[in-house]
N, C-alpha and C positions, 0 to 999 in steps of 0.2 A: 592057610586051606581057604582064608578071606582074600590075601593076594588072588589068588589062582584064579577063584571065581570070578574075581573083577576084570582078569584078567580074559579069562574065555567068551564074559558078557561084552566085553570093549571091540573083541576079534569078530563075532557074531554079527553085533553091529555092522560093522565095517562090510563083512561080506554078505549079510542080506540082501542087499541089491543087486549084487551080481548075482545071485543064485534063486530072485525072484526073475532077474530078467531073461535066466534061461531056461526055467524054467516056462515062458510063457512061448508060446507057438507062434510063430508071425509069419507073414509070406513073405515068399522071394521077390527081394529087389527087382524091378526092371534091369538097372545098371548101378551101374554110382554116379554117373551122372545126369538121372532119372529125378527130376525135383518134385513131381508130382504125382501120385498113384490114384488114380481116383476109382475105385473098387465099389463104393455104392452110388456110382452111374449119376450124380448129381452134379456134374461140370460142365460147362460148354467147351466145344473145343478150342475156341480161344479162348478164354479163360488158362484153359491147357497150357497152350501156348506162351502168353503172358509171365505164367507163373515159371516155366522153364527156362524163355528169355533174360529174364531180370535176377532169377537166382543164377545163372551159369555166368552172367556178369557181374555178380556178387562173389562168386567161388574165383573169378578170374581176376577179380581185381584184388579181393582181399583174402582169397581161399575161404571166405565163409559159404553161409548158405542158407537156404529157405526151403527145407521141403515141405510137404503139404501131403496131408493123406485122410483121403475119408474112406470110412467102413459102414460097413449092412450092422454091425453087432463086433462088442469084442468082450474078449477071456478078462473074468475079475475088472476089479477097479481101473478105470479110463487112464489113470495116471500109472498105476504098475505096466500098463499095456503099451501106453505112450514112451516109461523107461526100457522095454523088452525092444521098442523099434528103434529107439536111438541108438542103440549100442550094439545090437545088431547086427543093423545097416550100417553102424559106423557112419552119422552124421556128422560132419563137419570134419575138419582138420586137423589132424592125430597129435597135433603137436601143439595147433591152440586152442582147438575143441572148444568152435569156435559156430557151433550149428546150433540153428532153432528148426523143430518139430514142428507143426501145425495139423492136429489130428482131432475128424470129427467123425463121431459116431452116430451115423444117422438114426437106427433104431433104439438106441438108448438115450436118444434125445441130448448128447450130450460134448462137450469138443474140451479139449486141453492143449496149451500151445509151455513146450519145454526148449528149456535151453541147454549150452553145454557149460561146465564150468567156468573156462576161459572168457566167458560173460556175464558172465554173475556180477561185477561188481559196477559195468557200463551200460549194464541191461536189468535192473531190479525189478523184481517182482509189480509192484505196484502198479510199474510202468507196465510190463505184460496184463493185467490188469484191464486196466485202461483201454489200452488199445483192443482185447477182449471185449470190454464192456459197450464202446463208442462204436465201434464197426465191426461186429461180428453178431453180437446181440440180439441187434434190432432184426436182422436179415434172419438170422437162423430161430428166431420166435416165428417169424411169421414163415418159414419154410422158404424163404428164398436165398439156399444152401450157394447157387452160385456168385448171386452176387454179394454177398457178403463175403463169400471167402475173399474174392477177387481185390474189398476194399481191403479189410483188415491185413492182407501179404501186402498192398499197396503202401499203409501207413506202416506194417510193420519194412520194410524193406525201407523208406524214406527215411525212418527209425534210425538205422543201423547205418545208414551213408550219413547223414548228418552229425549223428549225436556217439555216434561211436568212433567212424571212421574220418571224420570231418573230412569229407572228401565233394560234399553236396551233390552227388549222383555220377561217380566216378571218378575210375583212376589214384592209384596212390598203392603204398604197399601193403603187403600181405601181413603186415604184422600189426592185429589187434592193439600189440599196446603199444604202437612206434617206438621201439624201444632206444632208435636212433636221434629221435626228438627229444623222448624223455630222459636220456641221460646228456644232452644238452643244456636242456631248459634246466637239470638240478644242477649242474656243472654251474650256471649264469648265475643262479637263486644262491649258490655257496660264493662266490666271485662276489656280486652284492652285498653280502651280508656280510665278507672281511671288508669292502671297502667302506660300509658303514660302520663298522667297529672303529675302524682305523682313524676317521675320520670325528666318533665319537671321544674319543681317548684326546686326541689334539684337542679338541675344542678344549674341554675338559681339564686337560694342562696348561692353555693358554688364557682361562678364567683363573685358575689358583695360581698362575704367576700374576696376574692381572694383581688380585687381592694381596697379593703381598707386596707389591711395588708401591702400592698407595694405603700400605698399612700405615694409622697416624703412629704417632711417636708423642710418646706420655712423659712428661717433666715434672721433678720431684718442686711444687711450688711451698715455701715457706707460709706461711697461714699467716696474716697480720694479727697483732698482740692486741688481745679484747679484756676487761676486766669485767668481771662476771660480781654482781652484788645478790649476799642472800636477801630471800625474798622475806626473813622474818629481822626482824626491828626490835630488841630487846631492850626496857627501861629500868633505871636502877631501883632498888627497895629506898623508900620516901618515910620518913619520918615524922607526922605532924604531934605539936604540942599545943596543946589547948588551956588557957585558965581558967580560973575561977572552980574547979570541981575538981582540978585533978589533973593528973594529964593522963590524955589518953593515944596509947601508941599503938600505930595499926602499919598493918606492911602490906604494898597492896604490887603484886606483879602481875605484870601486864604482857601479853604475847602479842605483837604487831600483825602480827597475820591469821589473828586466832590459837588461844592457848591448848593447848592437851591435857585432856582429861582423862585419867586413868581412873580405869574399875576394875573390881576381880567378880570374874561368875562363875558361876559352879558349871562344873561342867558333868551333863549327863549322860549318860552310857546307856543307851535300851538295845535291846538284841532279842532276835529270836531265837526261838531255837531253828538246830538244822532237820530240814526235812529231807529225805532221800525218797523218791519215789520211783516206784516198778516200772516197766515198757516192755512192750511186747515186740520182737522184731520178726520180720514179713517177709519173707524174702518171696569112500568107496566109486562109486564105482565114478560115469560119465555124467553122471545123472548131474543135473545144476537146478536153479528155480524152473519155476512153471507156474502156470494158475486155469484156473481153468472156468464152465459154469458154476456160477452160485444162483 
């Protein structure tokens, strides 16, 4: 029963973004090649033309795009609304999922940028937030929406060209992962590793042979004859005779290095009782990354 409940919750989490995306009503897009929709009427014609031109260039060169949408108000949370726009408008290439959406809700005084899953690794959230904070927030707070949108669009475009597609402003493959160059780069790395491994093995074998060649040979040498003298010198017993009063016999024993005097000692054994102490033991969807106003 628990396994079935876990499976149900996992499936629910998987399909929840798709359900949210389908439940929110969004306006119809003018066309699949329309890269800016100014429903709030806050952008100048020159800015719209600029966005349309450069986003189309991004689409032609890399099959990617930046879509800008302005709204008076959005339904529900702005990130959920951005998700609905992203999926229902099918922003970005269907294979690479490399679209970018910039959504402004003027009446809600909020904005949000969302990227497709295909850009998650190359366009991290902190970079998105930095672009918004530096190039949109100041003008958005001052209600200079046109200036802010153009600035953040321009820097987002430059970021994608220079940091993701490495083309410096134009041309190149439509594959954001550049699969061909990645394959050959990986192959080159493997070849270099094999060559380095062979060189290391050759050096180690060479060093081992040199050590064996110059290894010294030890021969057995008979030690010279050495006479050892005992450090102890013993004198014989002597007897002295005295005249006049009888004889006195004494025997003296000397030890040249100091005699040894033995003595008996008593052995004392003391002991204490055995003390035993007690103790206590303690014991889904097309949605990728996104960032907005904070």
